[in-house]
C-alpha positions as CSV (number, residue, x, y, z in Angstrom):
1,M,15.0,14.1,22.0
2,T,16.4,11.7,25.0
3,N,20.5,12.8,24.3
4,N,20.1,16.5,24.4
5,K,17.9,16.3,27.7
6,L,20.8,14.1,29.6
7,G,23.3,17.1,28.6
8,Y,20.9,19.7,30.1
9,F,20.3,17.3,33.3
10,I,23.6,17.8,33.7
11,L,24.0,21.0,33.0
12,L,21.3,22.1,35.7
13,L,23.2,19.9,38.0
14,L,26.4,21.9,37.3
15,S,23.9,25.7,37.5
16,V,22.7,24.7,40.8
17,G,25.7,25.9,42.7
18,F,26.6,28.9,41.1
19,V,22.8,30.4,41.0
20,F,22.2,29.0,44.5
21,S,18.3,29.2,43.1
22,C,17.4,28.0,46.5
23,K,16.6,30.7,48.9
24,K,18.5,30.9,52.2
25,E,16.9,31.2,55.4
26,T,17.2,35.2,56.6
27,F,18.7,35.3,59.8
28,E,19.2,38.0,62.5
29,V,23.1,39.0,63.3
30,D,22.7,40.5,66.0
31,N,22.0,36.7,67.7
32,L,25.1,34.9,66.0
33,D,27.4,33.4,68.5
34,L,30.5,35.7,67.4
35,T,33.0,33.2,69.5
36,E,32.6,30.5,67.0
37,A,32.2,33.0,64.1
38,D,34.1,32.3,60.5
39,P,33.6,34.2,57.8
40,S,33.3,31.3,55.4
41,F,31.7,28.1,55.7
42,A,30.5,25.7,53.0
43,I,27.1,24.9,51.9
44,P,26.2,21.4,50.6
45,L,23.9,21.8,47.6
46,A,23.5,18.7,45.9
47,K,23.9,15.2,44.9
48,A,22.1,13.2,42.2
49,T,22.6,9.9,40.9
50,L,21.5,9.5,36.8
51,N,20.4,6.4,36.0
52,L,20.3,6.3,32.2
53,G,16.7,3.9,32.4
54,D,15.2,6.3,34.9
55,L,15.5,9.3,33.2
56,E,14.7,7.8,30.0
57,K,11.7,7.0,31.3
58,E,10.9,10.6,32.8
59,F,11.9,12.6,29.7
60,D,10.6,9.8,26.8
61,V,7.3,11.1,27.0
62,G,6.4,10.1,23.7
63,E,8.0,6.6,24.3
64,L,10.4,6.9,21.6
65,I,13.6,5.3,23.0
66,Y,13.6,1.5,23.7
67,N,14.9,0.8,27.3
68,E,15.1,-2.6,28.9
69,N,18.3,-3.5,31.6
70,D,20.9,-5.4,29.4
71,E,19.5,-4.0,26.0
72,L,20.6,-1.5,24.1
73,F,19.3,1.7,24.4
74,R,17.8,2.5,20.9
75,L,16.1,5.7,19.8
76,V,13.3,4.5,17.5
77,Y,11.4,7.6,15.3
78,G,8.0,5.9,13.7
79,Q,5.4,6.9,11.3
80,N,2.6,6.2,8.9
81,L,4.5,6.5,5.6
82,F,1.9,5.6,2.6
83,E,-1.7,4.5,2.9
84,F,-4.1,3.5,0.0
85,D,-7.6,2.4,-1.0
86,A,-6.7,-0.9,-2.8
87,G,-10.4,-1.4,-3.7
88,E,-9.9,2.4,-5.7
89,L,-7.9,0.6,-7.9
90,I,-10.8,-1.2,-10.2
91,D,-13.4,0.7,-12.2
92,L,-16.4,-1.0,-12.6
93,P,-17.5,-0.3,-16.5
94,S,-21.2,0.1,-17.3
95,Q,-22.2,-2.0,-20.1
96,N,-24.9,-1.0,-22.3
97,L,-26.1,-3.4,-24.9
98,N,-28.6,-2.3,-27.7
99,Y,-30.0,-6.0,-29.4
100,D,-32.1,-5.6,-32.4
101,V,-33.8,-9.8,-32.2
102,T,-33.7,-11.0,-35.6
103,V,-37.3,-13.3,-36.2
104,P,-35.9,-16.4,-38.1
105,P,-37.3,-16.8,-41.0
106,S,-39.0,-19.8,-40.6
107,T,-40.6,-18.7,-37.7
108,A,-41.5,-15.7,-39.6
109,S,-42.5,-18.1,-42.4
110,A,-44.9,-20.0,-39.8
111,F,-46.0,-17.0,-38.2
112,A,-47.6,-15.4,-40.9
113,L,-49.2,-18.7,-42.1
114,A,-50.9,-18.8,-38.3
115,P,-54.8,-18.4,-38.0
116,A,-55.1,-15.3,-34.5
117,G,-54.6,-17.0,-31.6
118,S,-51.7,-18.9,-32.3
119,S,-48.3,-18.3,-31.6
120,V,-44.4,-19.2,-31.8
121,N,-40.8,-19.4,-29.7
122,F,-38.1,-18.7,-30.6
123,S,-34.7,-17.8,-28.1
124,E,-31.4,-16.4,-28.2
125,T,-28.3,-16.4,-26.8
126,L,-26.2,-12.6,-26.1
127,N,-22.3,-12.7,-25.0
128,E,-21.3,-9.5,-24.6
129,N,-17.6,-8.7,-23.3
130,F,-16.7,-6.2,-20.5
131,A,-14.1,-3.7,-21.2
132,F,-11.9,-3.1,-18.0
133,S,-9.2,-0.2,-17.6
134,N,-6.6,-1.6,-17.0
135,G,-6.6,-5.4,-18.4
136,E,-8.2,-6.3,-15.8
137,E,-9.5,-10.4,-16.0
138,V,-12.5,-10.2,-14.3
139,D,-14.1,-13.5,-12.9
140,S,-16.7,-12.6,-10.8
141,I,-18.7,-9.7,-8.5
142,R,-20.3,-9.3,-5.8
143,I,-22.4,-6.4,-5.9
144,S,-23.0,-3.7,-3.1
145,S,-24.6,-1.2,-5.5
146,G,-25.6,-0.8,-8.6
147,A,-28.5,-1.6,-11.0
148,L,-29.8,-3.1,-14.3
149,N,-32.0,-1.5,-16.1
150,I,-33.9,-2.7,-19.6
151,S,-35.9,-1.1,-22.1
152,A,-38.1,-3.1,-25.0
153,Y,-40.1,-1.9,-27.3
154,T,-41.8,-3.5,-31.0
155,D,-43.6,-1.5,-33.3
156,M,-45.9,-5.0,-34.2
157,Q,-49.1,-4.9,-34.1
158,H,-49.0,-8.7,-32.4
159,D,-48.6,-10.0,-28.5
160,V,-44.9,-10.2,-27.6
161,T,-43.2,-11.5,-24.9
162,L,-40.2,-11.5,-24.0
163,N,-38.0,-13.6,-21.2
164,I,-34.7,-11.9,-20.3
165,S,-32.6,-13.5,-18.3
166,I,-28.6,-13.8,-17.4
167,P,-27.6,-17.1,-15.8
168,Y,-24.6,-15.6,-14.5
169,L,-26.2,-13.1,-12.5
170,K,-27.2,-14.5,-9.3
171,Q,-28.9,-13.8,-5.7
172,N,-28.8,-16.4,-3.1
173,G,-28.3,-19.0,-6.4
174,V,-31.1,-17.9,-7.9
175,A,-30.1,-16.4,-11.9
176,Y,-32.1,-13.0,-12.6
177,S,-35.0,-13.8,-15.2
178,S,-37.9,-11.5,-16.4
179,S,-41.1,-11.4,-18.6
180,I,-41.5,-8.1,-20.3
181,D,-44.9,-8.4,-21.5
182,L,-45.6,-6.2,-25.0
183,S,-48.9,-6.9,-26.0
184,Y,-50.7,-4.8,-28.7
185,Q,-52.8,-2.3,-27.1
186,G,-54.3,-0.7,-31.0
187,S,-51.0,1.2,-31.8
188,T,-47.3,1.3,-31.6
189,P,-44.7,1.0,-30.9
190,T,-45.4,-1.0,-27.6
191,E,-43.0,-0.4,-25.1
192,D,-41.8,-1.4,-21.2
193,I,-39.3,-1.0,-18.7
194,V,-38.3,-2.9,-15.9
195,N,-35.6,-1.8,-13.3
196,L,-33.5,-4.0,-10.6
197,D,-31.8,-3.4,-7.7
198,L,-28.7,-5.2,-8.1
199,A,-27.7,-4.6,-4.6
200,N,-26.4,-8.1,-3.1
201,Y,-26.1,-10.0,-6.5
202,V,-23.2,-11.8,-8.1
203,L,-22.4,-11.5,-11.3
204,D,-20.0,-14.3,-12.8
205,L,-18.2,-13.2,-15.6
206,S,-16.3,-16.2,-16.4
207,K,-19.6,-18.4,-17.3
208,N,-18.5,-21.1,-14.3
209,G,-15.0,-21.1,-15.3
210,Q,-14.9,-20.5,-18.8
211,T,-13.8,-17.3,-19.7
212,N,-13.8,-14.5,-18.2
213,N,-14.9,-10.8,-18.5
214,E,-18.1,-12.2,-20.1
215,L,-21.4,-11.5,-20.2
216,E,-24.3,-13.7,-20.6
217,V,-28.0,-12.7,-21.7
218,N,-30.6,-15.3,-22.8
219,V,-33.8,-13.9,-24.8
220,E,-36.5,-15.9,-25.2
221,V,-39.6,-14.7,-27.7
222,T,-43.1,-15.7,-28.2
223,L,-45.1,-14.1,-30.3
224,T,-48.7,-14.2,-30.7
225,K,-51.3,-13.5,-33.1
226,T,-53.8,-10.8,-33.1
227,G,-55.7,-10.9,-36.7
228,Q,-53.6,-8.1,-37.3
229,P,-51.2,-8.3,-40.7
230,Y,-47.8,-9.4,-40.7
231,L,-45.2,-7.9,-42.7
232,G,-42.7,-9.7,-41.8
233,S,-39.9,-6.4,-41.7
234,E,-41.0,-5.2,-38.0
235,S,-39.1,-4.8,-35.2
236,I,-38.1,-6.3,-31.9
237,G,-35.8,-4.8,-29.8
238,F,-34.4,-4.2,-25.8
239,D,-31.7,-1.5,-24.6
240,M,-30.5,-3.0,-21.4
241,E,-27.8,-1.2,-18.8
242,L,-26.1,-2.6,-16.2
243,Q,-24.7,0.1,-13.7
244,L,-22.3,-1.7,-11.5
245,G,-21.8,1.5,-8.9
246,S,-19.7,0.1,-6.2
247,F,-18.8,-4.0,-4.8
248,E,-18.2,-6.0,-2.0
249,S,-15.9,-8.2,-3.4
250,I,-14.5,-8.8,-6.9
251,W,-12.0,-11.5,-8.2
252,G,-10.2,-12.3,-11.4
253,Y,-6.7,-10.8,-12.1
254,F,-6.2,-6.7,-12.2
255,G,-3.7,-6.5,-14.3
256,N,-0.6,-4.3,-13.2
257,F,-0.9,-1.2,-11.9
258,Q,2.3,1.1,-11.8
259,N,3.1,4.4,-10.7
260,I,1.7,4.0,-7.4
261,V,3.7,6.8,-6.3
262,A,4.4,7.9,-2.1
263,Q,6.4,10.4,-0.6
264,D,6.9,11.5,3.1
265,T,9.6,13.1,5.2
266,Q,10.3,11.6,8.4
267,S,12.0,14.1,11.3
268,L,14.9,12.8,13.2
269,P,14.6,15.2,17.0
270,V,18.1,13.4,18.0
271,F,19.9,16.1,16.2
272,T,17.5,19.3,17.6
273,N,19.8,21.5,18.8
274,Y,22.7,20.3,17.2
275,I,25.3,23.1,16.8
276,S,28.5,20.9,15.8
277,G,30.5,17.8,15.8
278,D,30.8,14.6,14.8
279,I,27.9,11.9,16.2
280,H,28.2,7.7,14.2
281,F,25.8,4.9,14.4
282,A,27.2,2.1,14.1
283,D,24.0,-0.2,13.3
284,P,21.1,2.4,12.7
285,Q,18.1,0.7,10.8
286,L,15.2,1.7,8.7
287,N,12.3,-0.7,9.1
288,L,9.1,-0.7,7.0
289,Y,6.4,-2.3,7.9
290,L,3.7,-3.5,5.5
291,R,-0.1,-4.1,6.1
292,S,-2.8,-5.3,3.2
293,S,-6.5,-6.6,3.2
294,A,-5.4,-6.7,0.0
295,G,-5.7,-10.5,-2.2
296,L,-2.6,-9.4,-5.1
297,P,0.8,-9.0,-4.4
298,L,2.5,-5.7,-4.0
299,G,6.2,-4.8,-5.7
300,I,7.7,-1.6,-3.4
301,N,10.8,-0.2,-4.3
302,F,12.3,3.4,-3.1
303,T,12.8,5.9,-5.6
304,G,14.7,7.8,-3.4
305,L,16.2,8.2,-0.1
306,Y,17.8,11.3,1.2
307,D,18.2,13.9,3.4
308,V,17.9,17.9,2.8
309,N,19.2,19.4,6.2
310,S,22.0,22.0,5.0
311,G,22.4,21.7,1.2
312,S,23.1,18.5,2.1
313,S,21.9,15.7,-0.5
314,Q,23.0,12.3,0.4
315,S,21.2,9.3,-1.1
316,L,21.3,5.9,-0.7
317,G,20.6,3.1,-3.2
318,G,21.5,-0.5,-2.8
319,P,19.5,-3.5,-3.0
320,G,17.8,-2.6,0.6
321,L,15.9,-0.1,-1.6
322,T,15.9,-2.2,-4.7
323,N,15.9,-5.3,-4.2
324,I,12.6,-6.0,-2.2
325,P,10.9,-8.7,-2.3
326,T,7.0,-8.9,-3.4
327,I,4.9,-8.1,-0.8
328,P,2.7,-10.9,-1.3
329,G,-1.0,-10.6,-0.5
330,A,-3.9,-11.3,1.9
331,S,-5.5,-15.1,1.6
332,F,-8.5,-14.5,1.7
333,I,-11.3,-12.3,2.3
334,G,-10.6,-11.1,6.1
335,D,-7.1,-11.8,6.4
336,T,-4.4,-9.5,6.7
337,A,-0.4,-9.9,4.9
338,E,2.0,-8.8,7.4
339,F,5.2,-7.9,5.9
340,F,8.5,-7.2,7.5
341,H,12.0,-5.6,5.3
342,S,14.5,-4.3,7.5
343,I,17.3,-1.8,5.6
344,N,20.6,-0.9,7.1
345,N,24.5,-0.4,6.3
346,S,24.6,-4.6,4.9
347,N,22.1,-3.2,1.5
348,T,22.7,0.2,1.3
349,T,25.0,2.1,-0.5
350,P,26.5,4.3,0.2
351,S,25.7,2.6,4.2
352,L,22.7,3.9,5.9
353,S,25.7,5.1,8.7
354,E,27.1,7.6,6.2
355,L,23.4,8.8,5.3
356,I,23.2,9.0,8.9
357,D,26.4,10.7,10.1
358,A,25.1,13.8,8.0
359,S,23.0,14.7,10.7
360,P,20.1,15.1,8.9
361,N,17.0,16.8,10.6
362,Q,14.7,15.1,8.4
363,I,15.2,12.0,5.5
364,V,12.9,12.1,3.1
365,F,11.4,8.4,1.7
366,E,9.9,8.0,-2.0
367,L,8.8,4.9,-3.1
368,G,6.6,3.4,-6.0
369,A,4.5,0.2,-5.9
370,E,2.8,-2.1,-8.7
371,T,0.5,-4.5,-8.4
372,N,1.3,-8.0,-9.5
373,P,4.8,-7.5,-10.1
374,D,5.4,-11.0,-11.3
375,G,2.9,-12.1,-14.0
376,V,-0.6,-12.9,-13.9
377,A,-2.3,-14.0,-10.1
378,Q,-5.6,-14.9,-9.0
379,N,-6.3,-11.5,-6.7
380,F,-9.3,-10.4,-4.7
381,L,-10.1,-7.4,-3.8
382,T,-13.0,-6.0,-1.2
383,G,-14.7,-2.5,-1.1
384,N,-13.0,-1.9,1.9
385,A,-9.1,-2.8,1.1
386,S,-5.8,-1.3,2.0
387,V,-2.9,-1.4,2.0
388,S,-0.5,0.7,4.6
389,G,3.4,1.0,5.0
390,D,5.1,2.3,8.3
391,I,8.7,3.3,8.9
392,E,10.5,2.9,11.8
393,V,14.2,4.9,11.7
394,I,15.3,2.9,14.5
395,L,19.3,4.3,16.0
396,P,20.8,1.7,18.6
397,I,22.7,4.3,20.9
398,Y,26.0,2.3,19.4
399,G,28.7,4.1,17.7
400,Y,31.1,7.4,19.0
401,A,30.0,11.3,19.0
402,S,32.5,13.5,18.6
403,N,32.4,17.2,19.4
404,F,28.9,17.0,19.6
405,S,28.0,20.2,21.1
406,F,24.5,21.4,21.8
407,Q,23.1,24.2,24.0
408,D,20.0,25.7,25.3
409,T,19.3,29.6,27.0
410,S,16.5,30.0,30.5
411,D,15.9,33.2,32.1
412,L,18.3,34.6,35.4
413,D,17.9,37.3,37.6
414,L,21.7,36.5,39.7
415,E,20.8,39.2,42.1
416,E,17.3,37.8,42.7
417,A,19.1,33.8,42.5
418,L,21.6,34.8,45.1
419,D,18.9,36.2,47.6
420,L,21.1,39.8,47.5
421,D,17.6,41.7,47.6
422,T,16.9,44.6,49.0
423,E,15.2,42.3,51.3
424,S,17.9,40.1,52.3
425,N,20.6,40.8,55.1
426,F,23.4,39.9,52.8
427,D,24.3,42.1,49.4
428,D,26.4,41.4,46.7
429,K,29.6,43.8,48.1
430,D,29.2,40.8,51.6
431,I,30.4,37.9,49.6
432,E,34.2,37.7,48.9
433,S,34.7,34.5,46.4
434,A,33.1,31.4,46.0
435,T,33.9,28.5,45.5
436,I,31.9,25.4,43.5
437,R,33.0,22.1,44.2
438,I,32.1,19.3,41.8
439,I,32.8,15.5,42.7
440,S,31.6,13.3,39.5
441,D,31.6,9.5,40.0
442,N,30.5,8.5,35.8
443,G,30.2,5.3,34.9
444,L,28.7,6.6,31.3
445,P,31.4,5.8,28.1
446,L,30.8,9.7,27.2
447,A,32.9,12.2,28.6
448,L,31.3,16.4,29.3
449,G,33.5,19.4,28.8
450,A,30.6,22.4,29.5
451,Q,30.3,25.7,29.4
452,V,27.9,28.6,30.5
453,Y,27.7,32.0,29.5
454,F,25.6,34.8,31.2
455,L,24.0,37.5,29.5
456,D,22.0,40.7,29.4
457,E,18.7,41.1,28.3
458,N,19.5,42.0,25.1
459,Y,21.9,38.6,25.0
460,V,24.9,40.4,25.0
461,V,27.6,38.4,26.4
462,L,28.9,39.4,29.5
463,D,30.9,36.3,31.1
464,S,31.2,33.1,31.3
465,L,31.7,30.0,34.3
466,F,34.7,29.0,33.2
467,E,37.7,30.4,31.9
468,D,38.7,28.0,29.5
469,A,36.4,28.4,26.3
470,S,37.4,25.2,24.8
471,L,35.0,23.1,26.9
472,D,37.3,20.8,28.2
473,N,36.8,17.8,30.0
474,L,34.6,18.7,33.1
475,I,33.6,14.6,33.4
476,P,35.3,12.2,32.1
477,S,34.3,8.8,30.4
478,G,34.4,5.5,32.1
479,V,36.9,3.0,31.6
480,I,36.1,1.0,28.5
481,D,38.4,-2.0,27.8
482,N,38.7,-1.6,23.9
483,S,41.1,-4.9,23.3
484,L,38.0,-7.1,22.8
485,P,36.9,-8.3,19.8
486,V,33.7,-6.6,18.4
487,T,31.8,-9.9,18.2
488,D,32.5,-9.9,22.3
489,P,29.2,-9.1,24.3
490,N,31.0,-7.1,26.0
491,F,33.3,-5.3,23.3
492,G,32.1,-1.5,24.3
493,K,31.0,-1.4,27.8
494,V,32.1,0.4,30.9
495,I,34.0,-1.4,32.7
496,A,34.8,0.9,35.7
497,N,33.1,4.2,37.0
498,T,36.1,7.3,36.1
499,R,35.9,10.1,39.6
500,R,37.1,12.8,39.3
501,I,37.1,16.8,41.6
502,T,36.8,19.7,40.0
503,D,36.7,23.3,41.7
504,V,35.2,26.7,40.1
505,K,35.7,29.7,41.8
506,L,33.9,33.2,41.4
507,D,35.5,36.0,43.3
508,S,33.6,39.2,44.5
509,E,34.6,41.2,41.6
510,Q,32.9,38.9,39.1
511,L,29.9,38.3,41.0
512,Q,29.3,42.3,40.8
513,S,29.8,42.9,37.6
514,L,27.5,40.3,37.0
515,I,25.0,41.7,39.1
516,S,25.5,45.3,38.4
517,Q,25.8,44.7,34.6
518,G,21.9,43.2,34.5
519,T,22.6,39.6,34.0
520,R,19.3,38.4,32.5
521,K,19.7,34.8,30.5
522,V,22.2,32.1,30.7
523,V,23.3,30.1,27.8
524,Y,24.0,26.1,28.8
525,R,26.5,24.7,26.0
526,A,28.2,21.4,25.9
527,N,30.6,19.1,24.2
528,L,30.1,15.5,24.4
529,N,32.8,13.0,23.2
530,T,32.4,9.6,24.0
531,S,35.6,7.1,25.1
532,D,38.0,7.1,22.6
533,A,35.8,9.1,19.7
534,D,39.0,10.4,18.0
535,Q,40.0,7.0,17.0
536,M,36.6,6.0,15.8
537,Q,35.7,3.7,18.6
538,D,32.0,2.7,19.0
539,V,30.7,1.9,22.1
540,K,27.4,1.6,24.0
541,F,24.5,3.2,26.3
542,Y,22.5,0.9,28.4
543,P,19.6,1.7,30.3
544,E,21.6,0.5,33.7
545,Y,24.4,3.3,33.9
546,E,24.7,5.6,36.3
547,L,26.6,8.9,36.3
548,T,26.9,10.3,40.2
549,V,27.5,14.3,40.3
550,T,28.0,16.1,43.9
551,L,28.0,19.6,44.1
552,S,28.9,21.8,47.1
553,A,29.6,25.1,47.4
554,K,32.2,27.0,49.7
555,I,31.3,31.0,50.4
556,N,33.4,33.3,51.8
557,F,31.8,36.7,53.4
558,N,32.9,39.9,53.9
559,V,31.3,39.5,58.0
560,N,32.5,42.6,60.6
561,L,32.0,40.8,64.1
562,S,33.3,44.1,65.6
563,N,29.8,45.7,64.7
């Protein structure tokens, strides 16, 4: 997290001086020119210019920060909130039609009197309603997989031919038709089966725009006399099974699916290693990005948006969560509809800033969705249609931080760091004192207090670098003109740098004590305050801001020049 990295970077610069982490070259005391010898001398340790834009590029490997000159830094945390296969909303019902053909009385009379070899014809039209589970009103289906199975039978001792056609079931524009031969073979019943693979067929349930959910089947029957008796009570019938496995596309009105629920959690690393204090973001945003290849509108509302940090349960409401405009569907197959909605302080109650001010490590999103929230509409879906939503938390570095504290721990062998081991020309008794000079030239709207604690291997605190345990103002903030109106582009910007010189002295007794007690760890703790944070004054952070820190050390040695 870049805010913490900034603190760490400064603290690392400060620690360089007193730990002498770079090894000094060994030299022979016998070769010293005693006429110019001085038991104290200064060592330039480091000078670093910290440019916020460059720092962000170094530490922000996850590209979480928007970084453009003359534009506010923005922390950006994003993730996928939900994704569902819209094509799975429609459950295609299988249709089973059991039909007994009734010979019209006039046809039956004529057939009874007809000589052998004579034929009579009659036809019927059947209309079967499809029952969908959610009240869908389907116009047409382009079938991806499915099957049509027809089983025909008769107990007549005469030849029967069934011509079964489905005029609105077509492949390449040609309607389905099948002739089933039930010729008498000397025994009854006579049966035959027809199977059809429905892949790439189009089923029009609107009958060319007249209705919906209706299947039309036409049956033409031809009876041919064989010379066997005809009683008039014989039966003719067929069973038709229409199995719809999946669709390539489907059109119609698909009803009002509700309770499409999603929940997810967004982590906010900005509060990682956070100890205490107040941090306020003046203009946070939650941006919702939706993409849909489904041709049906959606209604989405947040049923919950809250944090679960340290027992806090700050929850938001307001029109930004509950009055989200209807999300339009795709306009045609192959199209992807995109939708953007921003949740911010202007449309939340309490404000989004209040939620973020609670310093949550995580924010929980709960939302519900429904199809066709505005009523009947023309819809379409493809088999692979999907709807997805991404949430993006944007925290412009615009606000204030008051007593915002964080810390980190690293390993430190002080004796080794000072090059005072058995192979060195010096030991800890040769150092009378060490003074670290810190010169800061701060163009950031941020004051830094710092403390460094020395610990043994059991994490027991042995001593601290600064006498003042209150984390006083080590590097003062740059100058900001607070008299400008909020609408002025320069409101909250640094207009001048602030310079300060700080000397920190460590005497021989302190150094020897830290070494003898076995210093093995060092804890860096920082306390940050933006300019006039006690007055809740908002400030802005820009990539061009810079902080220059120069470190030098003056070491006084106990050197016996007479030996």
